Each structure stands twice: as C-alpha cells, then as structure tokens.
BALOBA-1460 file (C-alpha; in Angstrom, 3 decimals):
// residues 260
<rec num="1" residu="m" x="36.529" y="-14.137" z="-44.154"/>
<rec num="2" residu="t" x="33.553" y="-12.011" z="-45.214"/>
<rec num="3" residu="f" x="34.180" y="-8.321" z="-45.914"/>
<rec num="4" residu="l" x="31.902" y="-5.324" z="-45.616"/>
<rec num="5" residu="a" x="32.609" y="-2.404" z="-47.980"/>
<rec num="6" residu="i" x="30.953" y="0.944" z="-47.326"/>
<rec num="7" residu="d" x="30.862" y="4.014" z="-49.639"/>
<rec num="8" residu="v" x="29.453" y="7.116" z="-48.001"/>
<rec num="9" residu="g" x="28.832" y="9.795" z="-50.569"/>
<rec num="10" residu="n" x="27.274" y="13.272" z="-50.221"/>
<rec num="11" residu="t" x="23.677" y="12.019" z="-50.439"/>
<rec num="12" residu="r" x="23.660" y="8.201" z="-50.118"/>
<rec num="13" residu="l" x="25.476" y="5.396" z="-48.385"/>
<rec num="14" residu="k" x="26.088" y="2.323" z="-50.457"/>
<rec num="15" residu="w" x="27.290" y="-1.007" z="-48.997"/>
<rec num="16" residu="a" x="28.203" y="-4.469" z="-50.065"/>
<rec num="17" residu="l" x="29.005" y="-7.657" z="-48.207"/>
<rec num="18" residu="y" x="31.550" y="-9.793" z="-50.061"/>
<rec num="19" residu="e" x="32.637" y="-13.431" z="-49.598"/>
<rec num="20" residu="q" x="36.162" y="-12.270" z="-48.967"/>
<rec num="21" residu="p" x="38.329" y="-9.077" z="-49.206"/>
<rec num="22" residu="g" x="39.747" y="-9.233" z="-52.665"/>
<rec num="23" residu="p" x="39.131" y="-8.521" z="-56.366"/>
<rec num="24" residu="g" x="36.427" y="-10.684" z="-57.943"/>
<rec num="25" residu="a" x="34.914" y="-11.696" z="-54.568"/>
<rec num="26" residu="a" x="31.309" y="-12.797" z="-54.730"/>
<rec num="27" residu="v" x="28.649" y="-10.380" z="-53.463"/>
<rec num="28" residu="l" x="26.555" y="-11.876" z="-50.659"/>
<rec num="29" residu="a" x="24.340" y="-8.821" z="-50.123"/>
<rec num="30" residu="q" x="24.190" y="-5.098" z="-50.955"/>
<rec num="31" residu="g" x="22.111" y="-2.042" z="-50.489"/>
<rec num="32" residu="v" x="21.732" y="1.716" z="-50.596"/>
<rec num="33" residu="e" x="20.480" y="4.127" z="-47.921"/>
<rec num="34" residu="f" x="19.991" y="7.880" z="-47.995"/>
<rec num="35" residu="l" x="22.087" y="9.633" z="-45.369"/>
<rec num="36" residu="e" x="19.028" y="10.830" z="-43.406"/>
<rec num="37" residu="h" x="18.056" y="7.222" z="-42.836"/>
<rec num="38" residu="i" x="21.458" y="5.904" z="-41.596"/>
<rec num="39" residu="e" x="20.068" y="5.219" z="-38.125"/>
<rec num="40" residu="r" x="17.930" y="2.327" z="-39.386"/>
<rec num="41" residu="l" x="20.811" y="0.337" z="-40.907"/>
<rec num="42" residu="a" x="21.539" y="-1.812" z="-37.850"/>
<rec num="43" residu="e" x="17.898" y="-2.781" z="-37.423"/>
<rec num="44" residu="d" x="16.938" y="-3.211" z="-41.062"/>
<rec num="45" residu="s" x="19.561" y="-3.708" z="-43.823"/>
<rec num="46" residu="w" x="22.434" y="-5.011" z="-41.642"/>
<rec num="47" residu="g" x="20.440" y="-6.676" z="-38.867"/>
<rec num="48" residu="h" x="20.168" y="-10.050" z="-40.642"/>
<rec num="49" residu="l" x="23.608" y="-10.232" z="-42.241"/>
<rec num="50" residu="p" x="26.315" y="-12.682" z="-41.227"/>
<rec num="51" residu="a" x="29.040" y="-11.005" z="-39.220"/>
<rec num="52" residu="p" x="31.819" y="-9.617" z="-41.487"/>
<rec num="53" residu="a" x="35.438" y="-10.402" z="-40.531"/>
<rec num="54" residu="h" x="36.614" y="-7.087" z="-41.865"/>
<rec num="55" residu="m" x="35.161" y="-3.662" z="-42.776"/>
<rec num="56" residu="l" x="36.694" y="-0.930" z="-44.919"/>
<rec num="57" residu="g" x="34.932" y="2.266" z="-45.925"/>
<rec num="58" residu="c" x="35.309" y="5.420" z="-47.936"/>
<rec num="59" residu="v" x="33.545" y="8.568" z="-46.663"/>
<rec num="60" residu="v" x="33.296" y="12.056" z="-48.110"/>
<rec num="61" residu="a" x="30.285" y="13.264" z="-46.121"/>
<rec num="62" residu="g" x="32.303" y="14.324" z="-43.069"/>
<rec num="63" residu="d" x="33.147" y="13.077" z="-39.609"/>
<rec num="64" residu="t" x="29.600" y="13.458" z="-38.198"/>
<rec num="65" residu="v" x="28.202" y="11.050" z="-40.770"/>
<rec num="66" residu="k" x="31.117" y="8.706" z="-40.230"/>
<rec num="67" residu="r" x="30.330" y="8.595" z="-36.513"/>
<rec num="68" residu="r" x="26.721" y="7.800" z="-37.253"/>
<rec num="69" residu="v" x="27.767" y="4.845" z="-39.401"/>
<rec num="70" residu="q" x="30.133" y="3.583" z="-36.701"/>
<rec num="71" residu="e" x="27.358" y="3.771" z="-34.154"/>
<rec num="72" residu="q" x="25.248" y="1.482" z="-36.278"/>
<rec num="73" residu="l" x="28.130" y="-1.051" z="-36.410"/>
<rec num="74" residu="e" x="28.396" y="-0.828" z="-32.631"/>
<rec num="75" residu="l" x="24.676" y="-1.709" z="-32.357"/>
<rec num="76" residu="l" x="25.480" y="-5.128" z="-33.746"/>
<rec num="77" residu="p" x="27.575" y="-6.764" z="-30.961"/>
<rec num="78" residu="p" x="27.817" y="-10.142" z="-32.710"/>
<rec num="79" residu="w" x="29.794" y="-8.502" z="-35.484"/>
<rec num="80" residu="d" x="32.745" y="-7.375" z="-33.339"/>
<rec num="81" residu="v" x="34.258" y="-5.741" z="-36.435"/>
<rec num="82" residu="v" x="36.778" y="-2.856" z="-36.239"/>
<rec num="83" residu="p" x="35.801" y="-0.148" z="-38.777"/>
<rec num="84" residu="q" x="38.612" y="1.131" z="-40.962"/>
<rec num="85" residu="w" x="38.324" y="4.082" z="-43.277"/>
<rec num="86" residu="v" x="40.553" y="4.829" z="-46.300"/>
<rec num="87" residu="v" x="42.695" y="7.997" z="-46.079"/>
<rec num="88" residu="p" x="44.611" y="9.055" z="-49.229"/>
<rec num="89" residu="a" x="48.322" y="8.291" z="-48.918"/>
<rec num="90" residu="l" x="51.445" y="9.033" z="-50.956"/>
<rec num="91" residu="q" x="51.088" y="5.624" z="-52.459"/>
<rec num="92" residu="e" x="48.732" y="2.680" z="-52.154"/>
<rec num="93" residu="a" x="47.869" y="-0.402" z="-54.201"/>
<rec num="94" residu="g" x="50.213" y="0.655" z="-56.940"/>
<rec num="95" residu="l" x="48.874" y="4.224" z="-57.377"/>
<rec num="96" residu="v" x="51.113" y="7.164" z="-56.649"/>
<rec num="97" residu="n" x="49.462" y="10.355" z="-55.356"/>
<rec num="98" residu="g" x="50.647" y="13.393" z="-57.227"/>
<rec num="99" residu="y" x="48.374" y="15.915" z="-55.336"/>
<rec num="100" residu="d" x="50.244" y="18.893" z="-53.855"/>
<rec num="101" residu="h" x="48.868" y="17.980" z="-50.443"/>
<rec num="102" residu="p" x="48.035" y="14.242" z="-50.680"/>
<rec num="103" residu="l" x="45.907" y="14.042" z="-47.562"/>
<rec num="104" residu="r" x="43.603" y="16.739" z="-48.936"/>
<rec num="105" residu="l" x="42.568" y="14.567" z="-51.912"/>
<rec num="106" residu="g" x="39.077" y="13.236" z="-51.537"/>
<rec num="107" residu="a" x="39.031" y="9.613" z="-50.335"/>
<rec num="108" residu="d" x="36.392" y="8.771" z="-52.935"/>
<rec num="109" residu="r" x="38.579" y="10.038" z="-55.749"/>
<rec num="110" residu="w" x="41.584" y="8.106" z="-54.468"/>
<rec num="111" residu="v" x="39.724" y="4.808" z="-54.009"/>
<rec num="112" residu="a" x="37.946" y="5.067" z="-57.354"/>
<rec num="113" residu="m" x="41.224" y="5.655" z="-59.161"/>
<rec num="114" residu="i" x="42.733" y="2.577" z="-57.533"/>
<rec num="115" residu="g" x="39.725" y="0.506" z="-58.608"/>
<rec num="116" residu="a" x="39.871" y="1.844" z="-62.189"/>
<rec num="117" residu="r" x="43.591" y="1.291" z="-62.628"/>
<rec num="118" residu="h" x="43.460" y="-2.259" z="-61.431"/>
<rec num="119" residu="r" x="40.484" y="-2.966" z="-63.623"/>
<rec num="120" residu="l" x="42.627" y="-1.825" z="-66.548"/>
<rec num="121" residu="l" x="45.647" y="-3.820" z="-65.483"/>
<rec num="122" residu="a" x="43.540" y="-7.002" z="-64.939"/>
<rec num="123" residu="r" x="42.827" y="-6.935" z="-68.661"/>
<rec num="124" residu="g" x="46.517" y="-6.684" z="-69.438"/>
<rec num="125" residu="e" x="46.288" y="-3.077" z="-70.661"/>
<rec num="126" residu="r" x="48.894" y="-0.529" z="-69.851"/>
<rec num="127" residu="q" x="47.877" y="2.927" z="-70.967"/>
<rec num="128" residu="p" x="46.997" y="6.334" z="-69.462"/>
<rec num="129" residu="l" x="43.649" y="6.557" z="-67.836"/>
<rec num="130" residu="i" x="40.850" y="9.084" z="-67.351"/>
<rec num="131" residu="v" x="38.553" y="8.373" z="-64.389"/>
<rec num="132" residu="v" x="35.212" y="10.229" z="-64.253"/>
<rec num="133" residu="m" x="32.835" y="10.220" z="-61.342"/>
<rec num="134" residu="v" x="29.414" y="11.782" z="-61.934"/>
<rec num="135" residu="g" x="27.442" y="12.415" z="-58.754"/>
<rec num="136" residu="t" x="26.537" y="15.453" z="-56.618"/>
<rec num="137" residu="a" x="29.883" y="16.776" z="-57.796"/>
<rec num="138" residu="v" x="31.812" y="15.621" z="-60.903"/>
<rec num="139" residu="t" x="35.505" y="14.679" z="-60.766"/>
<rec num="140" residu="v" x="37.759" y="13.942" z="-63.727"/>
<rec num="141" residu="e" x="41.167" y="12.370" z="-62.999"/>
<rec num="142" residu="a" x="44.327" y="11.781" z="-65.042"/>
<rec num="143" residu="i" x="46.577" y="8.799" z="-64.364"/>
<rec num="144" residu="d" x="49.710" y="8.102" z="-66.472"/>
<rec num="145" residu="t" x="50.890" y="4.735" z="-67.797"/>
<rec num="146" residu="e" x="53.034" y="4.119" z="-64.694"/>
<rec num="147" residu="g" x="50.233" y="4.627" z="-62.276"/>
<rec num="148" residu="r" x="50.858" y="8.165" z="-61.155"/>
<rec num="149" residu="f" x="47.845" y="10.405" z="-60.480"/>
<rec num="150" residu="l" x="48.783" y="13.628" z="-62.226"/>
<rec num="151" residu="g" x="45.846" y="15.740" z="-61.164"/>
<rec num="152" residu="g" x="42.185" y="16.235" z="-61.859"/>
<rec num="153" residu="l" x="39.188" y="18.491" z="-62.200"/>
<rec num="154" residu="i" x="36.243" y="19.132" z="-59.906"/>
<rec num="155" residu="l" x="33.051" y="20.680" z="-61.181"/>
<rec num="156" residu="p" x="29.402" y="20.805" z="-60.020"/>
<rec num="157" residu="g" x="27.108" y="18.008" z="-60.955"/>
<rec num="158" residu="h" x="23.846" y="18.478" z="-62.872"/>
<rec num="159" residu="g" x="21.768" y="19.259" z="-59.756"/>
<rec num="160" residu="i" x="24.151" y="21.845" z="-58.272"/>
<rec num="161" residu="m" x="24.475" y="23.638" z="-61.645"/>
<rec num="162" residu="l" x="20.721" y="23.878" z="-62.106"/>
<rec num="163" residu="r" x="20.037" y="24.951" z="-58.537"/>
<rec num="164" residu="a" x="22.731" y="27.652" z="-58.793"/>
<rec num="165" residu="l" x="21.113" y="29.074" z="-61.905"/>
<rec num="166" residu="e" x="17.681" y="28.984" z="-60.406"/>
<rec num="167" residu="s" x="18.802" y="30.799" z="-57.216"/>
<rec num="168" residu="g" x="21.018" y="33.298" z="-58.994"/>
<rec num="169" residu="t" x="18.849" y="34.253" z="-61.958"/>
<rec num="170" residu="a" x="15.625" y="36.184" z="-61.491"/>
<rec num="171" residu="g" x="12.542" y="34.479" z="-62.814"/>
<rec num="172" residu="l" x="14.348" y="31.341" z="-63.901"/>
<rec num="173" residu="h" x="12.732" y="28.081" z="-62.793"/>
<rec num="174" residu="v" x="14.436" y="24.817" z="-63.646"/>
<rec num="175" residu="p" x="12.208" y="22.093" z="-65.090"/>
<rec num="176" residu="t" x="13.562" y="18.832" z="-66.406"/>
<rec num="177" residu="g" x="14.727" y="19.145" z="-70.015"/>
<rec num="178" residu="e" x="16.350" y="17.076" z="-72.672"/>
<rec num="179" residu="v" x="19.865" y="17.150" z="-74.079"/>
<rec num="180" residu="t" x="19.608" y="18.328" z="-77.675"/>
<rec num="181" residu="l" x="22.058" y="19.538" z="-80.312"/>
<rec num="182" residu="f" x="20.453" y="22.938" z="-80.622"/>
<rec num="183" residu="p" x="18.169" y="23.667" z="-77.624"/>
<rec num="184" residu="t" x="15.186" y="25.842" z="-78.489"/>
<rec num="185" residu="n" x="13.625" y="26.210" z="-75.021"/>
<rec num="186" residu="t" x="14.972" y="27.151" z="-71.617"/>
<rec num="187" residu="s" x="14.477" y="23.694" z="-70.055"/>
<rec num="188" residu="d" x="16.485" y="21.920" z="-72.811"/>
<rec num="189" residu="a" x="19.086" y="24.783" z="-72.824"/>
<rec num="190" residu="l" x="19.772" y="24.254" z="-69.082"/>
<rec num="191" residu="t" x="19.981" y="20.478" z="-69.274"/>
<rec num="192" residu="s" x="22.111" y="20.499" z="-72.412"/>
<rec num="193" residu="g" x="24.412" y="23.225" z="-70.991"/>
<rec num="194" residu="g" x="25.183" y="21.253" z="-67.866"/>
<rec num="195" residu="t" x="25.696" y="17.996" z="-69.757"/>
<rec num="196" residu="y" x="28.019" y="19.554" z="-72.315"/>
<rec num="197" residu="a" x="29.988" y="21.373" z="-69.627"/>
<rec num="198" residu="i" x="30.795" y="18.010" z="-68.015"/>
<rec num="199" residu="a" x="31.543" y="16.353" z="-71.387"/>
<rec num="200" residu="g" x="33.811" y="19.290" z="-72.309"/>
<rec num="201" residu="a" x="35.805" y="18.952" z="-69.096"/>
<rec num="202" residu="v" x="36.362" y="15.259" z="-69.774"/>
<rec num="203" residu="e" x="37.397" y="16.000" z="-73.382"/>
<rec num="204" residu="r" x="39.890" y="18.736" z="-72.301"/>
<rec num="205" residu="l" x="41.617" y="16.510" z="-69.683"/>
<rec num="206" residu="f" x="41.642" y="13.615" z="-72.199"/>
<rec num="207" residu="q" x="43.552" y="15.844" z="-74.640"/>
<rec num="208" residu="h" x="46.022" y="17.017" z="-71.954"/>
<rec num="209" residu="l" x="46.746" y="13.405" z="-70.886"/>
<rec num="210" residu="a" x="47.151" y="12.176" z="-74.435"/>
<rec num="211" residu="q" x="49.620" y="14.938" z="-75.174"/>
<rec num="212" residu="h" x="51.472" y="14.362" z="-71.901"/>
<rec num="213" residu="c" x="51.838" y="10.635" z="-72.391"/>
<rec num="214" residu="g" x="52.013" y="10.444" z="-76.117"/>
<rec num="215" residu="q" x="49.263" y="7.868" z="-76.121"/>
<rec num="216" residu="e" x="45.458" y="8.075" z="-76.097"/>
<rec num="217" residu="p" x="44.087" y="7.153" z="-72.648"/>
<rec num="218" residu="a" x="41.392" y="4.735" z="-71.709"/>
<rec num="219" residu="c" x="38.331" y="6.321" z="-69.973"/>
<rec num="220" residu="m" x="36.201" y="4.906" z="-67.224"/>
<rec num="221" residu="m" x="33.066" y="6.531" z="-65.878"/>
<rec num="222" residu="t" x="31.162" y="5.792" z="-62.650"/>
<rec num="223" residu="g" x="28.634" y="7.360" z="-60.364"/>
<rec num="224" residu="g" x="24.890" y="7.435" z="-60.052"/>
<rec num="225" residu="a" x="24.443" y="9.944" z="-62.797"/>
<rec num="226" residu="g" x="26.914" y="8.426" z="-65.208"/>
<rec num="227" residu="w" x="24.209" y="7.069" z="-67.511"/>
<rec num="228" residu="k" x="23.019" y="10.605" z="-68.165"/>
<rec num="229" residu="m" x="26.352" y="11.480" z="-69.650"/>
<rec num="230" residu="a" x="26.777" y="8.398" z="-71.898"/>
<rec num="231" residu="p" x="25.097" y="9.774" z="-75.094"/>
<rec num="232" residu="s" x="27.018" y="13.046" z="-74.908"/>
<rec num="233" residu="m" x="30.598" y="11.801" z="-74.478"/>
<rec num="234" residu="t" x="33.050" y="12.570" z="-77.279"/>
<rec num="235" residu="r" x="35.441" y="9.685" z="-76.517"/>
<rec num="236" residu="p" x="35.019" y="5.934" z="-76.026"/>
<rec num="237" residu="f" x="34.551" y="5.120" z="-72.379"/>
<rec num="238" residu="e" x="33.540" y="2.225" z="-70.089"/>
<rec num="239" residu="l" x="30.637" y="2.767" z="-67.724"/>
<rec num="240" residu="v" x="31.390" y="0.931" z="-64.493"/>
<rec num="241" residu="d" x="28.739" y="0.400" z="-61.785"/>
<rec num="242" residu="n" x="30.900" y="1.285" z="-58.768"/>
<rec num="243" residu="l" x="34.653" y="1.875" z="-59.045"/>
<rec num="244" residu="i" x="34.793" y="2.726" z="-55.367"/>
<rec num="245" residu="f" x="33.842" y="-0.834" z="-54.408"/>
<rec num="246" residu="d" x="36.467" y="-2.099" z="-56.892"/>
<rec num="247" residu="g" x="39.015" y="0.078" z="-55.138"/>
<rec num="248" residu="l" x="38.011" y="-0.970" z="-51.662"/>
<rec num="249" residu="l" x="38.392" y="-4.602" z="-52.651"/>
<rec num="250" residu="e" x="41.903" y="-3.930" z="-53.961"/>
<rec num="251" residu="i" x="42.939" y="-2.077" z="-50.843"/>
<rec num="252" residu="a" x="41.316" y="-4.637" z="-48.568"/>
<rec num="253" residu="a" x="43.170" y="-7.513" z="-50.219"/>
<rec num="254" residu="r" x="46.414" y="-5.884" z="-49.274"/>
<rec num="255" residu="r" x="45.420" y="-4.773" z="-45.752"/>
<rec num="256" residu="f" x="43.685" y="-7.990" z="-44.664"/>
<rec num="257" residu="g" x="45.925" y="-10.515" z="-46.415"/>
<rec num="258" residu="a" x="43.569" y="-12.004" z="-49.043"/>
<rec num="259" residu="p" x="45.271" y="-12.843" z="-52.334"/>
<rec num="260" residu="a" x="44.907" y="-10.091" z="-54.972"/>
C-alpha cells in the first residue's frame, strides 16, 4: 500500500515514498530535483524504488511540467500507477474554500492549508490559523476556527524582489546582504527590506484574523526559504519542513481508503 507524494513547485520537484497513504506514515525514500532535470527521475531517483500503489501530486509549474513528470512515471512499467493531481475544490479534508473562484486557488496553497489545519487538530487545538509559504513567491493564508479559508496574500519572494530592483533601478547591483535593524549599506538595505516586507504582510494578516475571530491565531511557516524569515517574525510560529506533503497524506487517506 505504498504511496508516492509529489510536490512540483516553481523551481524544484520534491517527492517522498511513504509506507501507506495516511498521516504519520513512515517515509521509505525521498528526494528533490530541479525542474530542468526532471527527465532523469525514472532512471535515477525512481528507478530503484518499489512500485507505489498510489500516487498523488500537487503542481503549480503548469501543464507542460506535469506532462514531463507523468512521462517519467510511464517509463517505469512495473509501477502501473495512475497519477492523480490535486485540484482545489469547494471543500476537502475538512477545509472549506472561501476563494471567489475556488478553482483558481493555487493547488499548493490549498494542500498546504489542509496539512497545516490537520497538524493543528492532531494536537487537539482549535484556533484560527495563519499559514505562510516562503518560496519563489510568498503566500500568507487565513483560516478561521471552523476550518474556512477566508483569503490570503501573495507577494514576491526574496529572489524576485531583488531581481526586480536590479532590473528596474539604474546602477543597482544586488549582492547578498544581512538583515539588520538599521541597514547602513545598500546590500543590507535590500535584504532587510525584502525580509521585513514579508514579515509585515504576515503581521498584518495575523491582526486581521485575530480581530475577525476574537482569538489570536496559531501560525505555521513552510517553504525552502522559511528559515530566512525565522529571526524576523513578530509572532510565535512553527516552522514545518513540508506542509504540502502533510496535506497530500491527509487527502490521500480519504481518497485511497487508508485510515486517517
């Protein structure tokens, strides 16, 4: 009853093979591949894995990348697994989608919110929740106590911010700087500005959600660049390695019949 979870982001593909499709399942193998190297997955990373019984993925990189991933699965005939991909719905795994056009919500945002909410519920906690993903782009989501996604923010990640400034400002070259309280050089000013912009967005939505629900929310952060934000956050938060895998496991438990 092994289960393959795939998270295809804007720059990298992350995968994990689990013992079964459900929360808390043991990880049998896992890996990361940059999108430009997807074509070597079948031969290298996946070539020596046991055949998964089920596969569920989350993709934001577009249909072309999704087809490339599916082609790699087809190159492994012994697997005989039917790929399934998460599409945001009006409701799934206890989360209600409050987006104006639910299908236009990013699949990664939807899956990560499901993972975060169930992580909270598993601890017996019922409170509002802020979910932050820090990657190529940054998303900040608000979920109320009853599990309704109220809405969220999207803003550029560190890299996009710095590249935009470099391309749009004459003579400005973007070196790597440090986050400081009072930056006294351009490099630190750029790095600090981007970091505080993200932290400020989280703080603003935190305030909105606390006022809306009459209770301070919990906050979970995930994403490859989440560690960069940790020292600059103004509220307590939990840094989680991969909420998208947590969400895929929750959804898979319901779709494939494993106990939640």
